[in-house]
N, C-alpha and C positions, 0 to 999 in steps of 0.2 A: 578482563579487558571487555568494555562494552561494545556490543555490535548491533546495527540496525539493519533491516532490510528497507531500502528505498525504493518505491514503486512510482513511477510517472506513468499517469493514465490520462486519458481524453474521453469526453462524453462523445457519443457518434455523431452528434449533430448540436449544433448551438441551442435548438429548439428543445432539447432533451436534457439540459443542464439540471434541472430540478429534478428530473425523474433519477439520473445517474447518481447525484449526489443523495437522493432518499435511498435507492438501493444499496450504494456503497456504506452509508451509517447504518443502515437497520438490517443490512443481510450479509454483505461481503466482508467487511472489516471483523465482524463478530466470527465468521466462519475461519479466517484466516487466524485470529488471536486465539481461537480454540483449539487450534492446532499445537502438538508439542513443540516445545522450544520457543514459543512467543509469550510475552509478558504483557505489552499493551500497544496502543496505535496513537499516533497524532496525524492528522490530515490537514494538510496544508492548501490552500486554493488560491488562485492567482487574484491579486490586490487591486488590479485596474482591469480596464474593458478590453485589453490587448487579447484575452483569451490565454492561451498557454496550458501548460501542463498542470494537474492536479497531482501533488506528492503525498504519499502517506508513508510514514516512518513507523515501521514495525519494530519494536525493541526486542531483542532477541536473548533469550537465556541460554547458556550452553553453547552448543558447538553451532556456529552459524552455518555452515555447510550442510548440517544435517536439518537445521529447520528450514533452509532453501529447499532441500530435498523433499521435506514433508510437503511443502506447498506445489512442488511438481507432482509429486506422488498423489494428492488430492485433486489436483486438476486433471490428472490423466485418469484417475477412477471417477471422474464427473461427480465429485461429492461437493462441489461448490454451486450453489444456485445461480448461475449466470445471468445477465440481463443483457439484451442487445442495446440498452443505452451506453454500454461501454464500447469505445472504439477499437477496432482490431486494425486500423488503418491509420496511424501508426498503432503498432503492438506496444502494449503495456511494457514500458522498460523497468527491469528491475537488477539492482546491485546490492551487493552486501558492504556495507560501509562500517568501518570500526572509528571509535573515538579516538581522534588524535590528541585532543585535549579540551578541557572545559575551564573556562574562564569565569568567575563569578565576581561582578563588580563590588568593589569593597564598600562597606556601609560608613 
């Protein structure tokens, strides 16, 4: 069964969106995917001017609880190069999601 770690995050200020995205793309996403249990990641951005969350879907290989543990352990050990362009109010929201179904449009 396929699992994803879904993370909802926000820039710390509207003026720092570009800095937030640069840090996430060039630093943070690579640090997470380098951890045991992760295969790749897809980032999603709000498609309109309303703001809202940026969402990252990290594809998990193996036990999803172990992959999540690896993220928490790396954070606790300060192994991530964090940026103050990431908002902690609200705190990024993390959830393990499993693929319930996949549908491919017939040709």
